C-alpha positions in Angstrom: -10.2 6.0 -0.3 -8.7 5.2 3.2 -11.3 2.3 3.8 -12.4 3.6 7.2 -15.6 1.7 7.2 -14.5 -1.6 5.7 -15.1 -4.4 8.1 -13.7 -7.4 6.1 -10.1 -7.6 7.3 -9.3 -11.1 5.9 -6.6 -11.6 3.5 -2.8 -11.7 3.1 -0.5 -9.2 4.7 2.6 -7.9 3.0 5.1 -5.4 4.4 7.2 -3.4 1.9 10.1 -1.1 2.5 9.8 2.1 0.5 12.5 4.6 -0.6 11.8 8.1 -1.8 9.1 9.4 0.6 9.8 13.0 1.7 6.9 13.7 4.1 3.7 12.3 5.6 1.7 13.4 2.5 3.7 10.9 0.5 2.5 8.1 2.8 -1.1 9.3 2.4 -0.7 9.3 -1.4 0.5 5.7 -1.3 -2.3 4.6 0.9 -4.9 6.3 -1.3 -3.6 4.7 -4.5 -3.2 1.2 -3.0 -6.7 1.3 -1.5 -8.2 2.2 -4.8 -6.9 -1.1 -6.2 -9.5 -3.8 -6.4 -8.4 -6.5 -3.9 -6.6 -4.2 -1.5 -8.4 -4.3 1.9 -6.3 -1.8 3.7 -2.9 0.0 3.4 -1.0 1.7 6.2 2.1 3.5 5.2 4.5 5.0 7.7 6.8 7.8 6.5 8.9 7.4 9.7 9.5 3.7 9.2 9.7 4.0 5.3 7.4 1.0 5.0 3.8 0.1 4.0 1.7 -2.7 5.3 -0.9 -4.0 2.9 -3.8 -6.3 3.7 -5.0 -7.7 0.3 -6.9 -10.5 -1.3 -4.5 -12.5 -3.5 -7.4 -13.8 -5.6 -8.0 -10.2 -6.8 -4.6 -8.5 -6.9 -1.0 -9.6 -7.1 2.0 -8.4 -5.2 3.5 -7.3 -8.5 0.5 -5.1 -9.2 0.8 -3.6 -5.7 4.5 -2.9 -6.3 3.9 -1.4 -9.7 1.3 0.9 -8.2 3.8 2.2 -5.7 6.5 2.6 -8.3 4.1 4.5 -10.6 4.1 7.2 -7.9 7.9 7.5 -8.3 8.8 5.6 -5.1 11.1 2.6 -5.0 10.6 -0.7 -3.3 13.7 -1.6 -1.2 14.8 -5.2 -1.4 
């Protein structure tokens, strides 16, 4: 979970705006779920900014899969 010791930081970076977070625990839940996805190198979600920054390997995971994972936690992606 949280990928504290992962050293490989290569990949694509995507920033998504998120609606529906109520507290910092929400951001931790999102980070944990995203980092459990194969292909996600790191995820940093900010409750204060209502956004998440995801470093991922596009050969292993798609942006659609990332978005669906966030939405499965009952949060909405702002467009």
